[in-house]
MARZA-323160 format. One record per residue (C-alpha): x, z, y; residue number from 1. Coordinates in steps of 0.05 Angstrom, whole numbers. Layout:
BEGIN
[vexke [X; Z; Y]; NUM]
...
REM end
This chain:
BEGIN
[vexke [1896; 3944; 1615]; 1]
[vexke [1896; 4013; 1583]; 2]
[vexke [1925; 4074; 1616]; 3]
[vexke [1938; 4106; 1548]; 4]
[vexke [1884; 4159; 1558]; 5]
[vexke [1828; 4173; 1510]; 6]
[vexke [1759; 4181; 1536]; 7]
[vexke [1698; 4146; 1561]; 8]
[vexke [1663; 4134; 1627]; 9]
[vexke [1600; 4175; 1617]; 10]
[vexke [1567; 4146; 1679]; 11]
[vexke [1577; 4075; 1654]; 12]
[vexke [1552; 4095; 1585]; 13]
[vexke [1489; 4127; 1614]; 14]
[vexke [1477; 4064; 1656]; 15]
[vexke [1482; 4021; 1593]; 16]
[vexke [1434; 4070; 1560]; 17]
[vexke [1384; 4061; 1616]; 18]
[vexke [1391; 3985; 1610]; 19]
[vexke [1380; 3989; 1535]; 20]
[vexke [1320; 4034; 1546]; 21]
[vexke [1290; 3983; 1594]; 22]
[vexke [1302; 3929; 1542]; 23]
[vexke [1269; 3972; 1489]; 24]
[vexke [1209; 3986; 1534]; 25]
[vexke [1201; 3911; 1543]; 26]
[vexke [1200; 3904; 1467]; 27]
[vexke [1144; 3955; 1457]; 28]
[vexke [1085; 3916; 1432]; 29]
[vexke [1127; 3856; 1412]; 30]
[vexke [1098; 3855; 1342]; 31]
[vexke [1026; 3860; 1367]; 32]
[vexke [1038; 3805; 1419]; 33]
[vexke [1067; 3761; 1364]; 34]
[vexke [1007; 3774; 1320]; 35]
[vexke [958; 3758; 1376]; 36]
[vexke [994; 3694; 1394]; 37]
[vexke [996; 3671; 1322]; 38]
[vexke [922; 3686; 1312]; 39]
[vexke [905; 3647; 1375]; 40]
[vexke [947; 3588; 1352]; 41]
[vexke [914; 3591; 1285]; 42]
[vexke [844; 3591; 1316]; 43]
[vexke [861; 3532; 1361]; 44]
[vexke [892; 3490; 1306]; 45]
[vexke [854; 3449; 1256]; 46]
[vexke [840; 3475; 1187]; 47]
[vexke [896; 3432; 1157]; 48]
[vexke [952; 3468; 1195]; 49]
[vexke [922; 3537; 1205]; 50]
[vexke [949; 3558; 1137]; 51]
[vexke [1019; 3539; 1162]; 52]
[vexke [1012; 3586; 1221]; 53]
[vexke [988; 3641; 1174]; 54]
[vexke [1048; 3632; 1129]; 55]
[vexke [1096; 3630; 1189]; 56]
[vexke [1065; 3694; 1216]; 57]
[vexke [1069; 3728; 1149]; 58]
[vexke [1143; 3709; 1141]; 59]
[vexke [1165; 3726; 1212]; 60]
[vexke [1124; 3787; 1229]; 61]
[vexke [1169; 3837; 1191]; 62]
[vexke [1229; 3809; 1228]; 63]
[vexke [1194; 3817; 1295]; 64]
[vexke [1180; 3889; 1277]; 65]
[vexke [1254; 3900; 1259]; 66]
[vexke [1275; 3872; 1327]; 67]
[vexke [1227; 3919; 1362]; 68]
[vexke [1252; 3979; 1322]; 69]
[vexke [1325; 3961; 1331]; 70]
[vexke [1317; 3956; 1406]; 71]
[vexke [1288; 4026; 1408]; 72]
[vexke [1342; 4053; 1363]; 73]
[vexke [1396; 4020; 1405]; 74]
[vexke [1371; 4054; 1468]; 75]
[vexke [1368; 4122; 1433]; 76]
[vexke [1437; 4114; 1404]; 77]
[vexke [1471; 4094; 1469]; 78]
[vexke [1439; 4151; 1507]; 79]
[vexke [1455; 4201; 1453]; 80]
[vexke [1527; 4178; 1450]; 81]
[vexke [1535; 4184; 1526]; 82]
[vexke [1504; 4253; 1524]; 83]
[vexke [1551; 4276; 1469]; 84]
[vexke [1612; 4250; 1507]; 85]
[vexke [1589; 4286; 1571]; 86]
[vexke [1576; 4350; 1532]; 87]
[vexke [1644; 4346; 1498]; 88]
[vexke [1679; 4334; 1565]; 89]
[vexke [1643; 4394; 1595]; 90]
[vexke [1661; 4440; 1537]; 91]
[vexke [1734; 4417; 1539]; 92]
[vexke [1742; 4423; 1614]; 93]
[vexke [1757; 4497; 1610]; 94]
[vexke [1813; 4485; 1560]; 95]
[vexke [1850; 4440; 1610]; 96]
[vexke [1832; 4475; 1675]; 97]
[vexke [1893; 4520; 1673]; 98]
[vexke [1946; 4468; 1654]; 99]
[vexke [1993; 4490; 1711]; 100]
[vexke [1985; 4565; 1704]; 101]
[vexke [2056; 4575; 1676]; 102]
[vexke [2090; 4546; 1738]; 103]
[vexke [2121; 4598; 1783]; 104]
[vexke [2088; 4607; 1851]; 105]
[vexke [2128; 4575; 1906]; 106]
[vexke [2136; 4613; 1971]; 107]
[vexke [2141; 4563; 2028]; 108]
[vexke [2153; 4615; 2083]; 109]
REM end
């Protein structure tokens, strides 16, 4: 349920950024791991099916590289977005700090 306010939870955004970064770190080397696995499979298979592994590797390797790059870009984008929101909130905080300045001072004595 929305409270009608605009904004974002910068702490939650940063946490998601850290999670995306961990995922991206796990993807580093994904393409090389795929290549090593495919070469091992090819070497262990008979000559009749080794060409199939080569074709599979050739077709899929660019996609594996895209997944690896997209994971890294996702982490960077989430963290950059959270940083921009936090910076915007900080810069705007002075504009709203004096919202009640025009109210007369009340003397309770």
